[in-house]
PyMOL CGO cylinders between C-alpha atoms (Angstrom):
from pymol import cmd
from pymol.cgo import CYLINDER

trace = [
    CYLINDER, 0.00, 0.00, 0.00, 1.40, 3.44, -0.90, 0.3, 1, 1, 1, 1, 1, 1,
    CYLINDER, 1.40, 3.44, -0.90, 1.80, 5.98, 1.86, 0.3, 1, 1, 1, 1, 1, 1,
    CYLINDER, 1.80, 5.98, 1.86, -0.20, 9.20, 1.87, 0.3, 1, 1, 1, 1, 1, 1,
    CYLINDER, -0.20, 9.20, 1.87, 2.80, 11.17, 0.60, 0.3, 1, 1, 1, 1, 1, 1,
    CYLINDER, 2.80, 11.17, 0.60, 3.33, 8.72, -2.26, 0.3, 1, 1, 1, 1, 1, 1,
    CYLINDER, 3.33, 8.72, -2.26, -0.35, 8.87, -3.16, 0.3, 1, 1, 1, 1, 1, 1,
    CYLINDER, -0.35, 8.87, -3.16, -0.33, 12.66, -3.21, 0.3, 1, 1, 1, 1, 1, 1,
    CYLINDER, -0.33, 12.66, -3.21, 2.82, 12.66, -5.36, 0.3, 1, 1, 1, 1, 1, 1,
    CYLINDER, 2.82, 12.66, -5.36, 1.11, 10.31, -7.82, 0.3, 1, 1, 1, 1, 1, 1,
    CYLINDER, 1.11, 10.31, -7.82, -1.96, 12.53, -8.07, 0.3, 1, 1, 1, 1, 1, 1,
    CYLINDER, -1.96, 12.53, -8.07, 0.25, 15.54, -8.80, 0.3, 1, 1, 1, 1, 1, 1,
    CYLINDER, 0.25, 15.54, -8.80, 1.67, 13.67, -11.78, 0.3, 1, 1, 1, 1, 1, 1,
    CYLINDER, 1.67, 13.67, -11.78, -1.87, 12.93, -13.00, 0.3, 1, 1, 1, 1, 1, 1,
    CYLINDER, -1.87, 12.93, -13.00, -2.78, 16.61, -12.97, 0.3, 1, 1, 1, 1, 1, 1,
    CYLINDER, -2.78, 16.61, -12.97, -3.25, 17.41, -16.64, 0.3, 1, 1, 1, 1, 1, 1,
    CYLINDER, -3.25, 17.41, -16.64, -5.73, 19.59, -18.57, 0.3, 1, 1, 1, 1, 1, 1,
    CYLINDER, -5.73, 19.59, -18.57, -6.40, 16.53, -20.75, 0.3, 1, 1, 1, 1, 1, 1,
    CYLINDER, -6.40, 16.53, -20.75, -8.53, 15.19, -17.90, 0.3, 1, 1, 1, 1, 1, 1,
    CYLINDER, -8.53, 15.19, -17.90, -11.19, 17.76, -18.80, 0.3, 1, 1, 1, 1, 1, 1,
    CYLINDER, -11.19, 17.76, -18.80, -12.29, 15.76, -21.88, 0.3, 1, 1, 1, 1, 1, 1,
    CYLINDER, -12.29, 15.76, -21.88, -13.17, 12.52, -20.02, 0.3, 1, 1, 1, 1, 1, 1,
    CYLINDER, -13.17, 12.52, -20.02, -14.85, 14.59, -17.31, 0.3, 1, 1, 1, 1, 1, 1,
    CYLINDER, -14.85, 14.59, -17.31, -17.09, 16.21, -19.96, 0.3, 1, 1, 1, 1, 1, 1,
    CYLINDER, -17.09, 16.21, -19.96, -18.08, 12.76, -21.23, 0.3, 1, 1, 1, 1, 1, 1,
    CYLINDER, -18.08, 12.76, -21.23, -18.86, 11.59, -17.69, 0.3, 1, 1, 1, 1, 1, 1,
    CYLINDER, -18.86, 11.59, -17.69, -21.06, 14.64, -17.11, 0.3, 1, 1, 1, 1, 1, 1,
    CYLINDER, -21.06, 14.64, -17.11, -22.94, 13.83, -20.33, 0.3, 1, 1, 1, 1, 1, 1,
    CYLINDER, -22.94, 13.83, -20.33, -23.40, 10.21, -19.24, 0.3, 1, 1, 1, 1, 1, 1,
    CYLINDER, -23.40, 10.21, -19.24, -24.63, 11.37, -15.83, 0.3, 1, 1, 1, 1, 1, 1,
    CYLINDER, -24.63, 11.37, -15.83, -27.29, 13.51, -17.49, 0.3, 1, 1, 1, 1, 1, 1,
    CYLINDER, -27.29, 13.51, -17.49, -28.50, 10.81, -19.89, 0.3, 1, 1, 1, 1, 1, 1,
    CYLINDER, -28.50, 10.81, -19.89, -28.35, 7.48, -18.04, 0.3, 1, 1, 1, 1, 1, 1,
    CYLINDER, -28.35, 7.48, -18.04, -31.66, 6.38, -16.61, 0.3, 1, 1, 1, 1, 1, 1,
    CYLINDER, -31.66, 6.38, -16.61, -30.34, 3.73, -14.21, 0.3, 1, 1, 1, 1, 1, 1,
    CYLINDER, -30.34, 3.73, -14.21, -29.39, 5.47, -10.97, 0.3, 1, 1, 1, 1, 1, 1,
    CYLINDER, -29.39, 5.47, -10.97, -26.43, 3.16, -10.34, 0.3, 1, 1, 1, 1, 1, 1,
    CYLINDER, -26.43, 3.16, -10.34, -24.65, 4.03, -13.57, 0.3, 1, 1, 1, 1, 1, 1,
    CYLINDER, -24.65, 4.03, -13.57, -25.53, 7.73, -13.23, 0.3, 1, 1, 1, 1, 1, 1,
    CYLINDER, -25.53, 7.73, -13.23, -24.10, 7.77, -9.70, 0.3, 1, 1, 1, 1, 1, 1,
    CYLINDER, -24.10, 7.77, -9.70, -20.94, 6.02, -10.91, 0.3, 1, 1, 1, 1, 1, 1,
    CYLINDER, -20.94, 6.02, -10.91, -20.50, 8.73, -13.56, 0.3, 1, 1, 1, 1, 1, 1,
    CYLINDER, -20.50, 8.73, -13.56, -21.01, 11.37, -10.85, 0.3, 1, 1, 1, 1, 1, 1,
    CYLINDER, -21.01, 11.37, -10.85, -18.27, 9.78, -8.75, 0.3, 1, 1, 1, 1, 1, 1,
    CYLINDER, -18.27, 9.78, -8.75, -15.94, 9.82, -11.75, 0.3, 1, 1, 1, 1, 1, 1,
    CYLINDER, -15.94, 9.82, -11.75, -16.59, 13.53, -12.28, 0.3, 1, 1, 1, 1, 1, 1,
    CYLINDER, -16.59, 13.53, -12.28, -15.73, 14.26, -8.65, 0.3, 1, 1, 1, 1, 1, 1,
    CYLINDER, -15.73, 14.26, -8.65, -12.50, 12.26, -8.88, 0.3, 1, 1, 1, 1, 1, 1,
    CYLINDER, -12.50, 12.26, -8.88, -11.30, 14.02, -12.04, 0.3, 1, 1, 1, 1, 1, 1,
    CYLINDER, -11.30, 14.02, -12.04, -12.33, 17.43, -10.70, 0.3, 1, 1, 1, 1, 1, 1,
    CYLINDER, -12.33, 17.43, -10.70, -10.36, 16.71, -7.53, 0.3, 1, 1, 1, 1, 1, 1,
    CYLINDER, -10.36, 16.71, -7.53, -7.25, 16.07, -9.61, 0.3, 1, 1, 1, 1, 1, 1,
    CYLINDER, -7.25, 16.07, -9.61, -7.80, 19.35, -11.50, 0.3, 1, 1, 1, 1, 1, 1,
    CYLINDER, -7.80, 19.35, -11.50, -8.06, 21.17, -8.16, 0.3, 1, 1, 1, 1, 1, 1,
    CYLINDER, -8.06, 21.17, -8.16, -4.35, 20.46, -7.71, 0.3, 1, 1, 1, 1, 1, 1,
    CYLINDER, -4.35, 20.46, -7.71, -3.70, 23.49, -9.94, 0.3, 1, 1, 1, 1, 1, 1,
    CYLINDER, -3.70, 23.49, -9.94, -5.33, 25.69, -7.29, 0.3, 1, 1, 1, 1, 1, 1,
    CYLINDER, -5.33, 25.69, -7.29, -4.52, 24.17, -3.92, 0.3, 1, 1, 1, 1, 1, 1,
    CYLINDER, -4.52, 24.17, -3.92, -2.09, 21.85, -2.13, 0.3, 1, 1, 1, 1, 1, 1,
    CYLINDER, -2.09, 21.85, -2.13, -2.70, 18.12, -2.63, 0.3, 1, 1, 1, 1, 1, 1,
    CYLINDER, -2.70, 18.12, -2.63, -3.74, 17.66, 1.00, 0.3, 1, 1, 1, 1, 1, 1,
    CYLINDER, -3.74, 17.66, 1.00, -6.68, 20.02, 0.51, 0.3, 1, 1, 1, 1, 1, 1,
    CYLINDER, -6.68, 20.02, 0.51, -7.56, 18.49, -2.84, 0.3, 1, 1, 1, 1, 1, 1,
    CYLINDER, -7.56, 18.49, -2.84, -7.73, 15.14, -1.04, 0.3, 1, 1, 1, 1, 1, 1,
    CYLINDER, -7.73, 15.14, -1.04, -10.42, 16.62, 1.20, 0.3, 1, 1, 1, 1, 1, 1,
    CYLINDER, -10.42, 16.62, 1.20, -12.43, 17.41, -1.93, 0.3, 1, 1, 1, 1, 1, 1,
    CYLINDER, -12.43, 17.41, -1.93, -12.29, 13.72, -2.93, 0.3, 1, 1, 1, 1, 1, 1,
    CYLINDER, -12.29, 13.72, -2.93, -13.29, 12.59, 0.55, 0.3, 1, 1, 1, 1, 1, 1,
    CYLINDER, -13.29, 12.59, 0.55, -16.26, 14.97, 0.63, 0.3, 1, 1, 1, 1, 1, 1,
    CYLINDER, -16.26, 14.97, 0.63, -17.42, 13.93, -2.84, 0.3, 1, 1, 1, 1, 1, 1,
    CYLINDER, -17.42, 13.93, -2.84, -17.06, 10.28, -1.88, 0.3, 1, 1, 1, 1, 1, 1,
    CYLINDER, -17.06, 10.28, -1.88, -19.17, 10.76, 1.25, 0.3, 1, 1, 1, 1, 1, 1,
    CYLINDER, -19.17, 10.76, 1.25, -21.92, 12.46, -0.76, 0.3, 1, 1, 1, 1, 1, 1,
    CYLINDER, -21.92, 12.46, -0.76, -21.88, 9.67, -3.36, 0.3, 1, 1, 1, 1, 1, 1,
    CYLINDER, -21.88, 9.67, -3.36, -22.10, 7.04, -0.59, 0.3, 1, 1, 1, 1, 1, 1,
    CYLINDER, -22.10, 7.04, -0.59, -25.04, 8.85, 1.06, 0.3, 1, 1, 1, 1, 1, 1,
    CYLINDER, -25.04, 8.85, 1.06, -26.95, 8.99, -2.23, 0.3, 1, 1, 1, 1, 1, 1,
    CYLINDER, -26.95, 8.99, -2.23, -26.11, 5.38, -2.99, 0.3, 1, 1, 1, 1, 1, 1,
    CYLINDER, -26.11, 5.38, -2.99, -27.39, 4.18, 0.39, 0.3, 1, 1, 1, 1, 1, 1,
    CYLINDER, -27.39, 4.18, 0.39, -30.60, 6.21, 0.10, 0.3, 1, 1, 1, 1, 1, 1,
    CYLINDER, -30.60, 6.21, 0.10, -31.33, 5.08, -3.46, 0.3, 1, 1, 1, 1, 1, 1,
    CYLINDER, -31.33, 5.08, -3.46, -30.34, 1.51, -2.62, 0.3, 1, 1, 1, 1, 1, 1,
    CYLINDER, -30.34, 1.51, -2.62, -32.79, 1.36, 0.28, 0.3, 1, 1, 1, 1, 1, 1,
    CYLINDER, -32.79, 1.36, 0.28, -35.63, 2.60, -1.91, 0.3, 1, 1, 1, 1, 1, 1,
    CYLINDER, -35.63, 2.60, -1.91, -34.70, 0.24, -4.75, 0.3, 1, 1, 1, 1, 1, 1,
    CYLINDER, -34.70, 0.24, -4.75, -34.30, -2.86, -2.57, 0.3, 1, 1, 1, 1, 1, 1,
    CYLINDER, -34.30, -2.86, -2.57, -37.73, -2.49, -0.97, 0.3, 1, 1, 1, 1, 1, 1,
    CYLINDER, -37.73, -2.49, -0.97, -39.43, -1.80, -4.31, 0.3, 1, 1, 1, 1, 1, 1,
    CYLINDER, -39.43, -1.80, -4.31, -37.77, -4.77, -6.02, 0.3, 1, 1, 1, 1, 1, 1,
    CYLINDER, -37.77, -4.77, -6.02, -38.56, -7.05, -3.08, 0.3, 1, 1, 1, 1, 1, 1,
    CYLINDER, -38.56, -7.05, -3.08, -42.24, -6.11, -3.17, 0.3, 1, 1, 1, 1, 1, 1,
    CYLINDER, -42.24, -6.11, -3.17, -42.49, -6.40, -6.96, 0.3, 1, 1, 1, 1, 1, 1,
    CYLINDER, -42.49, -6.40, -6.96, -40.37, -9.55, -7.25, 0.3, 1, 1, 1, 1, 1, 1,
    CYLINDER, -40.37, -9.55, -7.25, -37.81, -7.93, -9.58, 0.3, 1, 1, 1, 1, 1, 1,
    CYLINDER, -37.81, -7.93, -9.58, -34.21, -9.24, -9.36, 0.3, 1, 1, 1, 1, 1, 1,
    CYLINDER, -34.21, -9.24, -9.36, -31.76, -6.94, -7.60, 0.3, 1, 1, 1, 1, 1, 1,
    CYLINDER, -31.76, -6.94, -7.60, -29.15, -7.11, -10.35, 0.3, 1, 1, 1, 1, 1, 1,
    CYLINDER, -29.15, -7.11, -10.35, -31.40, -6.18, -13.29, 0.3, 1, 1, 1, 1, 1, 1,
    CYLINDER, -31.40, -6.18, -13.29, -30.59, -2.66, -14.54, 0.3, 1, 1, 1, 1, 1, 1,
    CYLINDER, -30.59, -2.66, -14.54, -33.40, -0.26, -15.22, 0.3, 1, 1, 1, 1, 1, 1,
    CYLINDER, -33.40, -0.26, -15.22, -32.80, 0.79, -18.81, 0.3, 1, 1, 1, 1, 1, 1,
    CYLINDER, -32.80, 0.79, -18.81, -35.75, 2.84, -19.94, 0.3, 1, 1, 1, 1, 1, 1,
    CYLINDER, -35.75, 2.84, -19.94, -35.60, 3.75, -23.63, 0.3, 1, 1, 1, 1, 1, 1,
    CYLINDER, -35.60, 3.75, -23.63, -38.78, 5.76, -23.34, 0.3, 1, 1, 1, 1, 1, 1,
    CYLINDER, -38.78, 5.76, -23.34, -39.43, 9.19, -24.88, 0.3, 1, 1, 1, 1, 1, 1,
    CYLINDER, -39.43, 9.19, -24.88, -38.05, 10.90, -21.77, 0.3, 1, 1, 1, 1, 1, 1,
    CYLINDER, -38.05, 10.90, -21.77, -34.68, 9.12, -22.05, 0.3, 1, 1, 1, 1, 1, 1,
    CYLINDER, -34.68, 9.12, -22.05, -34.48, 9.75, -25.79, 0.3, 1, 1, 1, 1, 1, 1,
    CYLINDER, -34.48, 9.75, -25.79, -35.31, 13.42, -25.22, 0.3, 1, 1, 1, 1, 1, 1,
    CYLINDER, -35.31, 13.42, -25.22, -32.52, 13.73, -22.66, 0.3, 1, 1, 1, 1, 1, 1,
    CYLINDER, -32.52, 13.73, -22.66, -30.10, 12.02, -25.06, 0.3, 1, 1, 1, 1, 1, 1,
    CYLINDER, -30.10, 12.02, -25.06, -31.02, 14.34, -27.94, 0.3, 1, 1, 1, 1, 1, 1,
    CYLINDER, -31.02, 14.34, -27.94, -30.84, 17.44, -25.75, 0.3, 1, 1, 1, 1, 1, 1,
    CYLINDER, -30.84, 17.44, -25.75, -27.45, 16.50, -24.26, 0.3, 1, 1, 1, 1, 1, 1,
    CYLINDER, -27.45, 16.50, -24.26, -26.01, 15.81, -27.74, 0.3, 1, 1, 1, 1, 1, 1,
    CYLINDER, -26.01, 15.81, -27.74, -27.26, 19.23, -28.86, 0.3, 1, 1, 1, 1, 1, 1,
    CYLINDER, -27.26, 19.23, -28.86, -25.87, 20.80, -25.68, 0.3, 1, 1, 1, 1, 1, 1,
    CYLINDER, -25.87, 20.80, -25.68, -22.41, 19.26, -26.20, 0.3, 1, 1, 1, 1, 1, 1,
    CYLINDER, -22.41, 19.26, -26.20, -22.43, 20.35, -29.85, 0.3, 1, 1, 1, 1, 1, 1,
    CYLINDER, -22.43, 20.35, -29.85, -23.15, 23.93, -28.83, 0.3, 1, 1, 1, 1, 1, 1,
    CYLINDER, -23.15, 23.93, -28.83, -20.47, 23.82, -26.13, 0.3, 1, 1, 1, 1, 1, 1,
    CYLINDER, -20.47, 23.82, -26.13, -17.89, 22.45, -28.57, 0.3, 1, 1, 1, 1, 1, 1,
    CYLINDER, -17.89, 22.45, -28.57, -18.80, 25.02, -31.23, 0.3, 1, 1, 1, 1, 1, 1,
    CYLINDER, -18.80, 25.02, -31.23, -19.25, 28.16, -29.13, 0.3, 1, 1, 1, 1, 1, 1,
    CYLINDER, -19.25, 28.16, -29.13, -16.78, 27.28, -26.34, 0.3, 1, 1, 1, 1, 1, 1,
    CYLINDER, -16.78, 27.28, -26.34, -18.41, 29.59, -23.76, 0.3, 1, 1, 1, 1, 1, 1,
    CYLINDER, -18.41, 29.59, -23.76, -15.99, 31.17, -21.37, 0.3, 1, 1, 1, 1, 1, 1,
    CYLINDER, -15.99, 31.17, -21.37, -16.57, 33.18, -18.20, 0.3, 1, 1, 1, 1, 1, 1,
    CYLINDER, -16.57, 33.18, -18.20, -13.26, 34.83, -17.22, 0.3, 1, 1, 1, 1, 1, 1,
    CYLINDER, -13.26, 34.83, -17.22, -13.06, 33.98, -13.53, 0.3, 1, 1, 1, 1, 1, 1,
    CYLINDER, -13.06, 33.98, -13.53, -10.36, 36.11, -11.84, 0.3, 1, 1, 1, 1, 1, 1,
    CYLINDER, -10.36, 36.11, -11.84, -7.02, 34.31, -11.36, 0.3, 1, 1, 1, 1, 1, 1,
    CYLINDER, -7.02, 34.31, -11.36, -8.41, 31.07, -12.84, 0.3, 1, 1, 1, 1, 1, 1,
    CYLINDER, -8.41, 31.07, -12.84, -6.49, 29.52, -15.77, 0.3, 1, 1, 1, 1, 1, 1,
    CYLINDER, -6.49, 29.52, -15.77, -8.34, 29.67, -19.07, 0.3, 1, 1, 1, 1, 1, 1,
    CYLINDER, -8.34, 29.67, -19.07, -8.81, 25.90, -19.42, 0.3, 1, 1, 1, 1, 1, 1,
    CYLINDER, -8.81, 25.90, -19.42, -10.24, 25.61, -15.91, 0.3, 1, 1, 1, 1, 1, 1,
    CYLINDER, -10.24, 25.61, -15.91, -12.43, 28.68, -16.51, 0.3, 1, 1, 1, 1, 1, 1,
    CYLINDER, -12.43, 28.68, -16.51, -13.95, 27.00, -19.58, 0.3, 1, 1, 1, 1, 1, 1,
    CYLINDER, -13.95, 27.00, -19.58, -14.41, 23.81, -17.57, 0.3, 1, 1, 1, 1, 1, 1,
    CYLINDER, -14.41, 23.81, -17.57, -16.13, 25.69, -14.74, 0.3, 1, 1, 1, 1, 1, 1,
    CYLINDER, -16.13, 25.69, -14.74, -18.39, 27.42, -17.26, 0.3, 1, 1, 1, 1, 1, 1,
    CYLINDER, -18.39, 27.42, -17.26, -19.30, 24.03, -18.73, 0.3, 1, 1, 1, 1, 1, 1,
    CYLINDER, -19.30, 24.03, -18.73, -20.08, 22.67, -15.25, 0.3, 1, 1, 1, 1, 1, 1,
    CYLINDER, -20.08, 22.67, -15.25, -22.34, 25.62, -14.47, 0.3, 1, 1, 1, 1, 1, 1,
    CYLINDER, -22.34, 25.62, -14.47, -24.20, 25.21, -17.78, 0.3, 1, 1, 1, 1, 1, 1,
    CYLINDER, -24.20, 25.21, -17.78, -24.47, 21.44, -17.20, 0.3, 1, 1, 1, 1, 1, 1,
    CYLINDER, -24.47, 21.44, -17.20, -25.98, 22.11, -13.78, 0.3, 1, 1, 1, 1, 1, 1,
    CYLINDER, -25.98, 22.11, -13.78, -28.73, 24.14, -15.43, 0.3, 1, 1, 1, 1, 1, 1,
    CYLINDER, -28.73, 24.14, -15.43, -29.33, 21.34, -17.94, 0.3, 1, 1, 1, 1, 1, 1,
    CYLINDER, -29.33, 21.34, -17.94, -29.48, 18.75, -15.14, 0.3, 1, 1, 1, 1, 1, 1,
    CYLINDER, -29.48, 18.75, -15.14, -32.07, 20.78, -13.24, 0.3, 1, 1, 1, 1, 1, 1,
    CYLINDER, -32.07, 20.78, -13.24, -34.09, 21.34, -16.40, 0.3, 1, 1, 1, 1, 1, 1,
    CYLINDER, -34.09, 21.34, -16.40, -34.07, 17.69, -17.46, 0.3, 1, 1, 1, 1, 1, 1,
    CYLINDER, -34.07, 17.69, -17.46, -34.33, 16.19, -13.97, 0.3, 1, 1, 1, 1, 1, 1,
    CYLINDER, -34.33, 16.19, -13.97, -37.59, 15.02, -12.49, 0.3, 1, 1, 1, 1, 1, 1,
    CYLINDER, -37.59, 15.02, -12.49, -36.22, 13.19, -9.45, 0.3, 1, 1, 1, 1, 1, 1,
    CYLINDER, -36.22, 13.19, -9.45, -34.21, 14.31, -6.39, 0.3, 1, 1, 1, 1, 1, 1,
    CYLINDER, -34.21, 14.31, -6.39, -30.98, 12.56, -7.39, 0.3, 1, 1, 1, 1, 1, 1,
    CYLINDER, -30.98, 12.56, -7.39, -30.88, 14.42, -10.70, 0.3, 1, 1, 1, 1, 1, 1,
    CYLINDER, -30.88, 14.42, -10.70, -31.57, 17.67, -8.86, 0.3, 1, 1, 1, 1, 1, 1,
    CYLINDER, -31.57, 17.67, -8.86, -28.64, 16.79, -6.64, 0.3, 1, 1, 1, 1, 1, 1,
    CYLINDER, -28.64, 16.79, -6.64, -26.44, 16.26, -9.68, 0.3, 1, 1, 1, 1, 1, 1,
    CYLINDER, -26.44, 16.26, -9.68, -27.34, 19.70, -11.00, 0.3, 1, 1, 1, 1, 1, 1,
    CYLINDER, -27.34, 19.70, -11.00, -26.78, 21.49, -7.69, 0.3, 1, 1, 1, 1, 1, 1,
    CYLINDER, -26.78, 21.49, -7.69, -23.52, 19.62, -7.14, 0.3, 1, 1, 1, 1, 1, 1,
    CYLINDER, -23.52, 19.62, -7.14, -22.27, 20.71, -10.58, 0.3, 1, 1, 1, 1, 1, 1,
    CYLINDER, -22.27, 20.71, -10.58, -23.13, 24.32, -9.69, 0.3, 1, 1, 1, 1, 1, 1,
    CYLINDER, -23.13, 24.32, -9.69, -21.25, 23.98, -6.42, 0.3, 1, 1, 1, 1, 1, 1,
    CYLINDER, -21.25, 23.98, -6.42, -18.27, 22.43, -8.20, 0.3, 1, 1, 1, 1, 1, 1,
    CYLINDER, -18.27, 22.43, -8.20, -18.17, 25.27, -10.74, 0.3, 1, 1, 1, 1, 1, 1,
    CYLINDER, -18.17, 25.27, -10.74, -18.34, 27.83, -7.92, 0.3, 1, 1, 1, 1, 1, 1,
    CYLINDER, -18.34, 27.83, -7.92, -15.54, 26.01, -6.08, 0.3, 1, 1, 1, 1, 1, 1,
    CYLINDER, -15.54, 26.01, -6.08, -13.13, 26.56, -8.97, 0.3, 1, 1, 1, 1, 1, 1,
    CYLINDER, -13.13, 26.56, -8.97, -13.85, 30.30, -8.98, 0.3, 1, 1, 1, 1, 1, 1,
    CYLINDER, -13.85, 30.30, -8.98, -13.73, 30.65, -5.19, 0.3, 1, 1, 1, 1, 1, 1,
    CYLINDER, -13.73, 30.65, -5.19, -10.54, 28.65, -4.70, 0.3, 1, 1, 1, 1, 1, 1,
    CYLINDER, -10.54, 28.65, -4.70, -8.84, 30.62, -7.48, 0.3, 1, 1, 1, 1, 1, 1,
    CYLINDER, -8.84, 30.62, -7.48, -9.47, 33.82, -5.52, 0.3, 1, 1, 1, 1, 1, 1,
    CYLINDER, -9.47, 33.82, -5.52, -8.81, 32.52, -2.02, 0.3, 1, 1, 1, 1, 1, 1,
    CYLINDER, -8.81, 32.52, -2.02, -7.53, 29.13, -0.93, 0.3, 1, 1, 1, 1, 1, 1,
    CYLINDER, -7.53, 29.13, -0.93, -7.19, 28.49, 2.78, 0.3, 1, 1, 1, 1, 1, 1,
    CYLINDER, -7.19, 28.49, 2.78, -8.41, 26.02, 5.36, 0.3, 1, 1, 1, 1, 1, 1,
    CYLINDER, -8.41, 26.02, 5.36, -11.55, 28.00, 6.17, 0.3, 1, 1, 1, 1, 1, 1,
    CYLINDER, -11.55, 28.00, 6.17, -12.62, 28.26, 2.53, 0.3, 1, 1, 1, 1, 1, 1,
    CYLINDER, -12.62, 28.26, 2.53, -11.99, 24.58, 1.80, 0.3, 1, 1, 1, 1, 1, 1,
    CYLINDER, -11.99, 24.58, 1.80, -13.84, 23.56, 4.97, 0.3, 1, 1, 1, 1, 1, 1,
    CYLINDER, -13.84, 23.56, 4.97, -16.79, 25.85, 4.21, 0.3, 1, 1, 1, 1, 1, 1,
    CYLINDER, -16.79, 25.85, 4.21, -17.24, 24.45, 0.69, 0.3, 1, 1, 1, 1, 1, 1,
    CYLINDER, -17.24, 24.45, 0.69, -16.96, 20.90, 2.01, 0.3, 1, 1, 1, 1, 1, 1,
    CYLINDER, -16.96, 20.90, 2.01, -19.60, 21.64, 4.65, 0.3, 1, 1, 1, 1, 1, 1,
    CYLINDER, -19.60, 21.64, 4.65, -22.01, 23.07, 2.07, 0.3, 1, 1, 1, 1, 1, 1,
    CYLINDER, -22.01, 23.07, 2.07, -21.55, 19.99, -0.09, 0.3, 1, 1, 1, 1, 1, 1,
    CYLINDER, -21.55, 19.99, -0.09, -22.21, 17.65, 2.84, 0.3, 1, 1, 1, 1, 1, 1,
    CYLINDER, -22.21, 17.65, 2.84, -25.39, 19.56, 3.74, 0.3, 1, 1, 1, 1, 1, 1,
    CYLINDER, -25.39, 19.56, 3.74, -26.51, 19.21, 0.12, 0.3, 1, 1, 1, 1, 1, 1,
    CYLINDER, -26.51, 19.21, 0.12, -25.78, 15.49, 0.29, 0.3, 1, 1, 1, 1, 1, 1,
    CYLINDER, -25.78, 15.49, 0.29, -27.86, 15.02, 3.43, 0.3, 1, 1, 1, 1, 1, 1,
    CYLINDER, -27.86, 15.02, 3.43, -30.80, 16.99, 2.01, 0.3, 1, 1, 1, 1, 1, 1,
    CYLINDER, -30.80, 16.99, 2.01, -30.84, 15.11, -1.30, 0.3, 1, 1, 1, 1, 1, 1,
    CYLINDER, -30.84, 15.11, -1.30, -30.56, 11.78, 0.52, 0.3, 1, 1, 1, 1, 1, 1,
    CYLINDER, -30.56, 11.78, 0.52, -33.69, 12.59, 2.49, 0.3, 1, 1, 1, 1, 1, 1,
    CYLINDER, -33.69, 12.59, 2.49, -35.61, 13.60, -0.63, 0.3, 1, 1, 1, 1, 1, 1,
    CYLINDER, -35.61, 13.60, -0.63, -34.48, 10.45, -2.45, 0.3, 1, 1, 1, 1, 1, 1,
    CYLINDER, -34.48, 10.45, -2.45, -36.06, 8.27, 0.24, 0.3, 1, 1, 1, 1, 1, 1,
    CYLINDER, -36.06, 8.27, 0.24, -39.24, 10.35, 0.48, 0.3, 1, 1, 1, 1, 1, 1,
    CYLINDER, -39.24, 10.35, 0.48, -39.71, 10.48, -3.29, 0.3, 1, 1, 1, 1, 1, 1,
    CYLINDER, -39.71, 10.48, -3.29, -38.83, 6.83, -3.85, 0.3, 1, 1, 1, 1, 1, 1,
    CYLINDER, -38.83, 6.83, -3.85, -41.28, 5.60, -1.23, 0.3, 1, 1, 1, 1, 1, 1,
    CYLINDER, -41.28, 5.60, -1.23, -44.11, 6.68, -3.54, 0.3, 1, 1, 1, 1, 1, 1,
    CYLINDER, -44.11, 6.68, -3.54, -43.28, 3.74, -5.81, 0.3, 1, 1, 1, 1, 1, 1,
    CYLINDER, -43.28, 3.74, -5.81, -43.51, 1.06, -3.14, 0.3, 1, 1, 1, 1, 1, 1,
    CYLINDER, -43.51, 1.06, -3.14, -46.56, -1.13, -3.84, 0.3, 1, 1, 1, 1, 1, 1,
    CYLINDER, -46.56, -1.13, -3.84, -47.04, -1.76, -0.09, 0.3, 1, 1, 1, 1, 1, 1,
    CYLINDER, -47.04, -1.76, -0.09, -45.43, 1.05, 1.92, 0.3, 1, 1, 1, 1, 1, 1,
    CYLINDER, -45.43, 1.05, 1.92, -46.85, -0.28, 5.18, 0.3, 1, 1, 1, 1, 1, 1,
    CYLINDER, -46.85, -0.28, 5.18, -44.61, -3.37, 4.87, 0.3, 1, 1, 1, 1, 1, 1,
    CYLINDER, -44.61, -3.37, 4.87, -41.36, -1.37, 4.41, 0.3, 1, 1, 1, 1, 1, 1,
]
cmd.load_cgo(trace, "trace")
């Protein structure tokens, strides 16, 4: 097992603007996928890659806190969605491993809209000049903010709302940490993200309980 110092040194070597491209693809997958497990996996990948990109703005120890916070939020949402899904599948007799691919008009509409959105982003390359933020990260933060709006517009369930709000928070983090990076700022942003995680977890359970055939047996 590598030590913490060795792990942080390795992540510094991985810090490369080329990581923005796979992160964009993961955001697109997160917006399109209908199965919550795959969408949550894409969300976790976005948080990991964004944490590596944060190394351009802060020491690796503080970037590690960003990964830990994102991991805790992903775990909270997984546990909430898993509880809802297990009870629903148990009551309906559906196998636990079967993915929920829904190629309905809603999924196809999200796919078409996200393809159009990525085409516009690639063509126009919108850019908000955040102070002291490198140009590549400023374009990435602008993309995250726009993707958050798309997620809120296309989302009809709490987890998708959480994705959109988390993308907004991630975009704001790049701008805030470019201006001021200290322990208080990093801790404040981590606390806001954890509060968002708790709130969305609650709404996931409350919303998902509507689909239980026999809620009294849960």
